[in-house]
C-alpha positions as CSV (number, residue, x, y, z in Angstrom):
1,M,44.0,-18.5,38.9
2,A,44.8,-20.2,42.1
3,L,46.8,-18.2,44.7
4,E,50.4,-19.3,45.2
5,L,50.9,-20.1,48.8
6,T,54.4,-20.2,50.3
7,D,56.1,-20.9,53.6
8,S,56.2,-17.1,54.2
9,N,52.6,-16.1,53.3
10,F,50.8,-19.3,54.4
11,T,49.7,-18.3,57.9
12,D,48.6,-14.7,57.0
13,T,46.7,-15.9,53.9
14,A,45.4,-19.5,54.6
15,V,45.1,-19.8,58.4
16,E,43.8,-16.4,59.3
17,T,40.7,-16.3,57.1
18,D,37.1,-17.3,57.8
19,K,36.8,-18.8,54.3
20,L,37.2,-22.5,53.5
21,V,40.8,-23.0,52.2
22,V,41.5,-25.5,49.5
23,I,45.1,-26.2,48.9
24,D,46.7,-28.2,46.0
25,F,50.1,-29.6,47.1
26,W,52.0,-30.2,43.8
27,A,55.4,-30.4,42.2
28,A,56.6,-29.7,38.7
29,W,57.9,-33.2,38.1
30,C,54.5,-34.7,39.0
31,G,52.4,-35.7,36.0
32,P,49.1,-36.1,37.8
33,C,49.8,-32.7,39.4
34,R,50.1,-31.0,36.1
35,M,46.7,-32.7,35.0
36,L,45.1,-31.3,38.2
37,A,46.4,-27.8,37.7
38,P,43.8,-26.5,35.3
39,I,40.9,-28.0,37.4
40,I,42.3,-26.1,40.5
41,D,42.5,-22.9,38.5
42,Q,38.9,-23.3,37.3
43,L,37.6,-24.1,40.9
44,S,39.5,-21.0,42.1
45,E,37.7,-18.7,39.7
46,E,34.2,-20.4,40.2
47,N,34.5,-20.3,44.0
48,A,36.2,-17.0,44.6
49,E,33.4,-15.7,46.8
50,N,33.1,-18.7,49.1
51,A,36.6,-20.2,49.2
52,L,40.3,-19.5,49.0
53,I,41.9,-21.9,46.6
54,G,45.7,-22.0,46.5
55,K,48.6,-24.1,45.5
56,V,51.8,-25.1,47.3
57,D,54.9,-26.2,45.4
58,V,56.2,-28.8,47.8
59,D,59.8,-28.6,46.5
60,N,59.9,-24.9,47.3
61,N,57.9,-24.8,50.5
62,P,58.9,-27.7,52.7
63,E,57.6,-26.2,55.9
64,I,53.9,-26.3,54.9
65,S,54.3,-29.7,53.3
66,Q,55.9,-31.1,56.6
67,K,53.4,-29.4,58.9
68,Y,50.5,-31.1,57.1
69,G,52.2,-34.4,56.5
70,I,52.2,-34.4,52.7
71,T,53.8,-37.6,51.4
72,N,51.8,-38.2,48.2
73,L,51.2,-35.9,45.3
74,P,48.9,-34.4,44.4
75,T,47.2,-33.9,47.6
76,V,44.3,-31.4,48.1
77,L,43.6,-30.3,51.6
78,F,40.5,-28.6,52.8
79,L,41.2,-26.3,55.8
80,K,39.1,-24.2,58.2
81,K,41.2,-22.0,60.5
82,G,44.3,-24.0,59.6
83,E,42.7,-27.4,60.7
84,I,42.2,-30.2,58.1
85,V,38.5,-30.8,57.4
86,G,39.0,-32.9,54.3
87,K,41.6,-34.5,52.2
88,Q,41.8,-35.8,48.6
89,I,45.0,-37.7,47.6
90,G,45.7,-38.4,44.0
91,L,44.2,-37.1,40.7
92,T,40.4,-36.6,40.9
93,S,37.7,-34.9,39.0
94,K,36.5,-31.3,39.1
95,G,33.0,-32.6,40.1
96,A,34.3,-34.5,43.1
97,L,36.4,-31.5,44.3
98,Q,33.4,-29.1,43.8
99,K,31.1,-31.5,45.7
100,K,33.6,-31.4,48.7
101,I,33.8,-27.7,48.6
102,D,30.0,-27.3,48.5
103,E,29.8,-29.8,51.5
104,L,32.2,-27.7,53.6
105,I,31.2,-24.2,52.9
């Protein structure tokens, strides 16, 4: 299960880690976001040793969403030390996301 990231735990959890961080920015009203959710959860379980995979509900966590300029959903960001090293906007396949994770680890 992907980790729930919030405005309050984001820095401690997602920025101050040596792991690759993969964040799914989503909203409950977003159909493609709901389709991506099980893929994100699977990737979280399969990559637990090498990457931190989390989700940010943009409606409840506006600070993170604004900081990273999230305007389209779903958006998946790939971060290292809080810096964006990759981005996927829109619904995509598990294989495409795994390939990007493998490239960035």
